[in-house]
Structures are given as C-alpha cells and as structure tokens.
C-alpha positions in Angstrom: 250.3 -119.7 148.3 253.8 -120.8 149.3 253.6 -124.5 149.9 251.6 -124.9 153.2 252.4 -121.6 154.9 248.8 -120.5 155.4 248.1 -123.9 157.0 250.9 -123.5 159.4 249.8 -120.0 160.2 246.4 -121.2 161.1 247.7 -124.1 163.2 247.5 -123.9 167.0 250.5 -123.6 169.3 252.7 -125.6 166.9 256.3 -126.0 166.1 257.5 -122.4 165.3 258.8 -121.9 161.8 262.3 -121.1 162.9 262.5 -124.3 165.0 261.2 -126.4 162.1 263.9 -124.9 159.9 266.5 -125.7 162.5 265.5 -129.4 163.0 265.2 -130.0 159.2 268.6 -128.4 158.6 270.3 -130.9 160.9 271.6 -134.2 159.4 270.1 -137.2 161.1 272.7 -139.7 162.4 272.4 -143.2 161.1 270.8 -142.4 157.7 272.0 -145.1 155.4 274.2 -144.1 152.4 273.2 -146.5 149.7 272.9 -146.4 145.9 270.5 -149.4 145.9 267.3 -148.4 144.2 264.9 -149.1 147.2 266.9 -146.9 149.5 268.0 -144.3 146.9 264.6 -142.8 146.5 263.8 -142.0 150.2 267.4 -140.9 150.7 267.1 -138.5 147.9 263.9 -136.9 149.2 265.5 -136.5 152.7 268.6 -134.9 151.0 266.2 -132.3 149.5 265.5 -131.2 153.1 268.9 -131.5 154.6 271.6 -131.4 151.9 273.8 -128.7 150.4 273.7 -127.6 146.8 275.6 -130.6 145.3 273.6 -133.1 147.3 270.4 -131.5 146.2 271.4 -131.6 142.6 272.4 -135.3 143.0 269.1 -136.0 144.7 267.1 -134.6 141.8 269.1 -136.6 139.3 268.3 -139.8 141.3 264.6 -139.0 141.5 264.5 -138.2 137.8 266.1 -141.6 136.9 264.3 -143.8 139.4 260.8 -142.1 139.6 257.7 -144.1 139.7 254.2 -143.4 141.2 255.3 -144.6 144.7 257.5 -141.5 144.8 254.4 -139.2 144.9 253.6 -139.5 148.7 257.2 -138.8 149.6 257.4 -135.9 147.2 254.3 -134.3 148.8 255.6 -134.6 152.3 258.9 -133.1 151.2 257.0 -130.3 149.6 254.9 -129.8 152.7 258.0 -129.4 154.9 260.6 -127.7 152.7 261.2 -124.0 153.1 263.8 -123.8 150.2 262.2 -122.0 147.3 264.7 -123.6 144.8 263.8 -127.1 146.1 260.0 -126.6 146.1 260.1 -125.1 142.6 262.1 -127.9 141.1 260.0 -130.5 143.0 256.8 -129.1 141.7 258.2 -129.2 138.1 259.2 -132.8 138.6 255.9 -133.8 140.1 254.0 -132.2 137.2 256.3 -133.7 134.5 256.1 -137.2 135.9 252.4 -137.3 136.8 250.9 -135.2 134.0 249.0 -133.2 136.6 249.2 -129.4 136.9 248.3 -128.6 140.6 251.4 -126.4 141.1 252.0 -125.6 144.8 248.5 -126.6 145.9 249.3 -129.5 148.1 245.6 -130.1 149.0 244.7 -130.8 145.3 247.8 -133.0 144.9 246.6 -135.0 148.0 243.0 -135.3 146.8 244.2 -136.6 143.5 246.6 -139.0 145.1 244.0 -140.4 147.5 241.5 -140.9 144.7 243.9 -143.5 143.2 244.8 -147.0 144.5 247.4 -146.8 147.2 250.8 -147.9 146.0 253.5 -147.7 148.6 257.2 -147.6 148.1 258.9 -150.5 150.0 260.8 -147.9 152.1 258.0 -145.5 152.6 257.3 -146.3 156.3 261.0 -146.0 157.0 261.1 -142.7 155.1 258.2 -141.3 157.1 259.7 -142.5 160.4 263.1 -140.9 159.7 261.5 -137.7 158.3 259.3 -136.9 161.3 261.7 -138.0 164.0 263.6 -134.8 163.1 260.7 -132.9 164.5 259.9 -135.1 167.5 261.9 -138.3 168.2 258.7 -140.0 169.4 257.2 -139.7 166.0 259.6 -142.4 164.8 257.6 -145.0 166.7 254.4 -144.3 164.9 255.7 -145.3 161.4 258.2 -148.1 162.2 258.3 -150.4 159.1 257.0 -153.5 160.9 253.9 -151.9 162.4 250.5 -153.2 161.2 248.0 -150.6 160.0 244.4 -150.4 158.8 244.6 -147.1 157.0 246.8 -145.7 154.1 250.1 -144.4 155.5 250.1 -141.5 152.9 246.8 -140.2 154.3 248.4 -139.6 157.7 249.4 -135.9 157.6 251.4 -134.0 160.1 249.2 -131.3 161.8 252.0 -129.0 162.8 252.6 -129.9 166.4 254.7 -132.3 168.4 253.3 -135.2 170.4 250.9 -133.6 173.0 251.9 -130.2 171.5 248.2 -129.5 171.9 248.3 -130.4 175.6 245.4 -132.6 176.9 243.9 -131.6 180.2 244.5 -134.5 182.6 242.4 -134.5 185.7 241.7 -130.8 185.2 240.6 -128.6 188.0 236.8 -128.2 188.3 234.9 -125.4 190.0 231.3 -124.9 191.0 228.8 -123.2 188.7 228.6 -120.1 190.8 232.4 -119.6 190.6 232.4 -119.8 186.8 231.9 -116.1 186.2 233.9 -116.3 183.1 231.1 -118.0 181.2 228.1 -116.3 179.6 224.8 -118.1 179.0 225.3 -118.4 175.2 228.8 -120.0 175.5 229.0 -123.5 174.1 229.8 -126.3 176.5 230.1 -130.1 176.3 227.9 -131.6 179.1 228.5 -135.0 180.8 226.6 -136.8 183.6 227.8 -140.2 184.9 226.4 -141.7 188.1 225.1 -138.4 189.2 228.4 -136.6 188.7 227.7 -133.6 186.4 230.5 -131.8 184.5 230.7 -129.1 181.8 233.7 -128.7 179.5 233.5 -125.3 177.7 234.3 -125.4 174.0 236.3 -122.2 174.4 238.8 -124.1 176.6 238.6 -127.4 174.8 239.5 -125.8 171.5 243.0 -125.1 172.9 243.4 -128.6 174.3 241.3 -131.0 172.2 241.3 -133.7 174.9 240.5 -134.2 178.6 241.3 -137.2 180.6 239.3 -137.4 183.7 237.2 -139.5 186.1 233.5 -138.8 186.1 231.2 -140.6 188.4 234.0 -143.1 189.2 234.5 -143.9 185.5 237.8 -143.1 183.8 236.9 -141.2 180.6 238.6 -139.5 177.7 236.9 -136.7 175.9 238.4 -136.2 172.4 237.6 -133.0 170.6 238.6 -132.7 167.0 238.3 -129.0 166.3 238.9 -129.5 162.6 235.9 -131.9 162.2 233.8 -130.4 164.9 233.4 -133.6 166.9 233.6 -134.0 170.7 233.3 -137.7 171.6 233.3 -139.2 175.0 235.0 -142.6 175.5 235.4 -144.9 178.5 239.2 -145.0 178.7 239.5 -148.7 178.9 242.9 -148.6 180.6 244.5 -146.7 177.7 246.4 -143.5 178.5 245.6 -141.5 175.4 247.0 -138.2 174.1 247.3 -136.1 170.9 249.6 -137.7 168.3 250.3 -134.5 166.3 249.0 -136.2 163.1 245.7 -136.2 161.2 243.8 -138.7 159.1 241.2 -137.1 156.8 241.3 -133.9 158.8 240.5 -135.9 161.9 242.9 -135.9 164.8 244.8 -139.1 165.5 245.3 -140.0 169.2 248.1 -142.2 170.5 248.4 -144.4 173.6 251.3 -144.0 175.8 252.0 -147.7 176.3 252.4 -148.8 172.7 252.6 -145.5 170.7 249.8 -146.9 168.5 247.8 -144.3 166.6 244.0 -144.2 167.2 241.3 -142.9 164.9 239.3 -140.4 167.0 235.9 -140.9 165.3 236.2 -144.6 165.2 237.7 -145.1 168.7 240.0 -147.8 167.4 243.8 -148.2 166.9 244.7 -147.9 163.2 248.5 -148.1 163.2 250.7 -150.0 165.6 250.8 -153.2 167.7 247.2 -152.8 169.0 245.8 -153.1 165.4 243.9 -156.3 164.7 243.2 -157.1 168.4 239.5 -156.3 168.4 240.0 -153.2 170.6 237.3 -150.5 170.4 236.7 -147.8 173.0 233.2 -147.7 174.4 231.3 -144.6 173.5 229.5 -142.7 176.2 226.9 -140.0 176.1 227.8 -136.3 175.8 225.7 -133.3 174.8 226.6 -130.1 173.0 224.6 -127.2 174.5 224.9 -123.7 176.0 226.1 -122.9 179.5 222.8 -121.2 180.3 220.8 -124.2 179.4 223.1 -126.7 181.1 223.3 -124.7 184.3 219.5 -124.3 184.3 219.1 -128.1 184.1 222.0 -128.8 186.5 222.6 -125.9 188.9 225.0 -128.2 190.9 227.2 -128.8 187.9 231.0 -128.6 188.0 232.8 -126.8 185.2 236.4 -126.4 184.0 238.4 -123.8 185.8 240.4 -121.3 183.7 243.3 -122.4 185.9 244.4 -125.1 183.5 248.1 -124.7 184.0 248.5 -123.2 180.5 248.5 -119.6 179.2 245.9 -119.4 176.5 243.3 -116.9 175.4 240.2 -118.7 176.5 237.7 -116.1 175.4 234.7 -117.4 173.5 235.3 -117.9 169.8 239.0 -117.0 169.8 240.5 -120.3 169.0 240.0 -121.3 165.3 238.1 -118.1 164.7 239.1 -117.9 161.0 238.5 -121.6 160.4 234.9 -121.5 161.8 234.1 -118.4 159.7 234.2 -120.2 156.4 233.2 -123.5 154.8 236.8 -124.1 153.7 238.9 -126.9 155.0 242.4 -126.5 156.5 243.5 -130.0 155.4 242.5 -132.1 152.4 240.2 -135.1 152.5 239.8 -137.8 149.9 236.1 -137.0 149.1 233.3 -134.7 150.0 229.6 -134.9 149.8 227.6 -131.9 148.6 224.3 -132.9 150.2 225.2 -130.5 153.0 227.9 -127.8 153.3 231.2 -129.0 154.6 230.8 -127.6 158.1 227.1 -128.1 158.6 226.6 -129.8 161.9 225.1 -133.3 162.1 224.3 -135.6 164.9 226.3 -138.8 164.4 225.3 -142.2 165.6 227.2 -145.5 165.5 225.6 -148.2 167.7 227.3 -151.4 168.9 224.2 -153.3 167.8 224.6 -152.0 164.2 228.2 -151.0 163.7 227.9 -151.1 159.9 225.0 -148.7 159.8 226.3 -145.2 160.7 223.7 -142.4 160.7 224.0 -138.7 160.3 221.1 -136.4 161.0 221.3 -132.7 160.1 221.2 -130.6 163.3 219.1 -128.0 161.5 216.6 -130.8 160.6 216.5 -131.9 164.3 215.9 -128.3 165.4 212.8 -128.2 163.2 211.7 -131.7 164.4 212.3 -131.7 168.2 210.9 -135.3 168.4 212.4 -137.5 165.8 212.1 -141.3 165.6 214.3 -143.7 163.7 216.0 -147.1 163.9 219.5 -148.6 163.5 219.5 -152.4 163.1 217.3 -153.8 165.9 217.4 -150.5 167.9 214.6 -148.0 167.8 215.4 -144.7 169.2 214.1 -141.1 169.6 216.0 -137.9 169.4 214.8 -135.1 171.6 216.1 -131.6 170.8 215.7 -128.7 173.2 215.6 -125.0 172.6 219.4 -124.6 172.8 219.7 -127.1 169.9 221.0 -129.8 172.2 220.3 -133.4 171.0 219.7 -136.4 173.3 219.1 -139.9 172.0 217.2 -142.5 173.8 216.3 -146.2 173.1 212.6 -145.9 172.5 211.8 -149.6 172.3 208.1 -149.8 171.5 207.2 -146.4 172.7 206.2 -143.6 170.3 206.6 -140.1 171.5 204.5 -137.3 170.1 205.6 -134.2 171.9 207.7 -132.8 174.6 208.1 -129.4 176.4 211.8 -129.2 175.4 212.5 -129.3 179.1 211.9 -132.4 181.2 208.6 -133.9 180.1 207.8 -135.9 177.0 204.4 -137.4 176.1 203.9 -140.7 174.3 201.1 -141.6 172.0 199.2 -143.1 175.0 199.2 -139.7 176.8 201.8 -140.9 179.3 204.3 -138.5 180.7 208.0 -139.4 180.7 210.7 -137.5 182.6 213.9 -136.7 180.9 217.3 -136.9 182.6 220.8 -137.1 181.2 220.9 -140.8 181.7 217.3 -142.0 180.7 213.6 -141.3 180.1 211.6 -142.5 183.1 208.0 -143.5 182.6 205.1 -143.2 185.1 205.0 -147.0 185.5 208.6 -147.3 186.5 209.8 -148.2 183.0 213.2 -146.8 181.9 214.4 -146.0 178.4 218.2 -145.6 178.5 220.3 -142.9 176.8 222.3 -143.8 173.7 225.7 -142.4 172.7 225.7 -139.8 170.0 227.7 -136.6 169.2 227.8 -133.6 166.9 230.3 -133.3 164.1 230.8 -131.3 160.9 229.3 -133.1 157.9 232.6 -133.3 155.9 234.4 -134.9 158.9 231.7 -137.5 159.5 231.5 -138.4 155.8 235.3 -138.7 155.6 235.1 -141.3 158.4 231.8 -143.0 157.3 231.4 -142.6 153.5 228.6 -145.2 153.6 226.6 -143.3 156.1 222.9 -142.7 155.8 221.9 -139.0 156.0 218.7 -137.5 157.2 218.3 -133.8 156.3 
C-alpha cells in the first residue's frame, strides 16, 4: 500500500489527488525561517512537503539531529499527505530507526502504536497542524490555533480527505409526501423522527452522501449527525449552534464544527472538544431517532414526510451505493486506539447515554435485542424497556415501575398486570392515562461506540 492511497480512494467526494498535490506544492506565505530548535522541527516537516531537493536534504538532516518522540505525530501527518516516493521512503526509514518499530508504510499501525502511548506534544505541534492543513482549506487553520483549549489529543485528530463541508450537510432540505417517494423500496433503511406530531424520514441512501441534516421538526431546530464510518445517526436539539462537517475525524468518528467559533465537536458526545467553547459546560440535548425500514415506517406513519431526491447535489442515491466496499467487510478505514473483540467491529449496537447517568454508557447488541423484543434494564435511577419490532427497530421508554411481558411488535404492549399499553414514537400510553416517555438512543457500530465509550457496559 502506498501511504494512504487506498483510504483516499475510498473517501467520499473529497479533495481530488491532483488538487491536493497542487496545494501542497505551493509555498505558504509567512512560514517562519528559524534555526531555533522549537521551530526547526515543524519547519523541516513542512519542507518535506513543499521544498526542492536541497531543502528536503536539509530537512532530513535537521530531523535526524533534533529528533525526539514528539516528532512522531508530525512525521505521520507528513507521511499521510506526501506523494513524493523519495520523501516517504526516507521518512519511513527515519521513523523506524528512531522508534525501533517496523510498521513500514502502514500508517494505521503507526497510529495505533502512537495512541497507545502517553501523549507527548511538541511545543509547536498545534502551529504545525494549523499551517499544514490551511494549505488544503484556509478555514482549517482556525481549528488548530495554538491558544485553543482542547479536551482530546491533537494527534488523534485525523484529516478525513475533504474540506470543511466538503461532504455537504442538507440544510432545510426539501421534503415530499410518502406517496411521492417512489424512489424508495420497502426494505430501504431510513432514520425516522417524530416531534410534536411532525413525522419525517431521512433515508440512509441519501444521508450517507451528506452525513448531516439541519432542519426544523415540529417547531424544534434539530441537527441529525450521521457518521457513516461508525454507523451512528444521532439527533440533537441544535441549541442555537449552526453545525457542519469539519473534514476531520477523531477515532474514526466525524468531528463537527460550529460556524460561530469554528470549535470542533465530537459527534458521539455532542460536546465541543477543541476551541473556545471547550470547558463551558455545553452539551447538545439528545433526541429520539429510530433506524428502521421505509416499509415499516410508512405503515406506521402513512402521513410521513420524506427527503426528496432533489437535494441540490448530483449524487448516486441508489440504495447501498455509498460506502459499498466499506460496509462489506469488518475492516476499518481509519485507525482507532483500541478495539474490543467481544463483538465484531461493525456489529450494530443500540447505544444509550442518559443525562441522569452520564458516566454509565450502555451498548446492547442489536442481534440480542432482535431475539429479545422486550428487554428491561436500568441506568442509574432510570429503569427502561427496549421494544424491538420486526424490522429490527429499537425504541426505548422510561418504564418506571412497570414491567412489560410481551408486545405485538406493532402498537400494543402488555404489562405483568395484563394492562394494554399503546406505543407511539413519543411515549407508551396506559389504559389509566399514565404516560411512559421515550428516551433517546441510537444505533452504532460496536467499534465506534467503544472508541468513544471504552468504559461502556455491553449486553450481548
């Protein structure tokens, strides 16, 4: 494998290879020329991407003389972006000589090894990262400005191959009635939302190309963030933040950004992790969303609205086209610090993180729930029940002191007193007027959930 060529081949509508070569070949105005050790190292790595023969030779001499372990993250990012065979060959030799590791051109193995060690950062690393990636998109410089606070390791933030909003979010997308959605088949996967009686379906085949929708449903501004790599579609109340796709990943999970401050946000956590919003106690409110089939959703909600194919973008929106190769295997496109073999990487789980017990994340195997369509559990003070229908869709409700024993996988569930409860997207309604409200939960690939919540409890 030549550096990361197969990754870039698999990436979506990203920066074309020729364009990437062009921007990296251009010198960046304002780069400091300094022989001082703190600046010499990042300048040398940047010279490997932009310099001529003599400058490259001088850069390798500088790196050889001043190398320490804080050079490794910069070396890996240089290796990831370089298309110069001479540079990549010498850089791999230097990496192996200085580290004692023999991973060759396998950047993923280098990253996994690096991230298993304590994070030691060069004093100019943030500046290096800012200067490096602004050659691809000037807006990237804001993400990594030196003075920005952060809650995650900077070396674990990996470029995904696109510019800011290079995977374009759907903002206030056009919706059509169910009868007009003749492009959908019953077995097509959709993400279903109902808020205040407003019912919407967002087909996976469209969302895989856009990874985010910004909409208003039932009078509530919402952001649906879909990380194709980690298999998670999460619905958040927008909270006044105009979010988009940053172009970067953290542990194979897309990082969002907000337009006002250019802070980076962790999609699975719903919190800012780099930038001026860090440390201000900001967390997006999770809302309910369900992964199901179009046929099942339309049967339950014949009046649903659904995304139109008229998105304003030219994409192949056929079912299963986007990420076809990625979904076929259990292999990952980007490295993660650790994996857990209790489930295959891309086995689907239902993930729960409740505000009442934020330190007790829970993952339940989707296959387990399919075999157990009525499942009771608790997180902190909250008792809940998961009801799984024939399409495999999971809905979670606060069960309080009620114990359910069966349901018809449609609209009626029975408790242990023989009382009939009616299921809606918002709640379970009892015969005596009692209401058990829906709790937020979403599906994800096991590896992605574990990467975000390594301390999670797993039910399988």
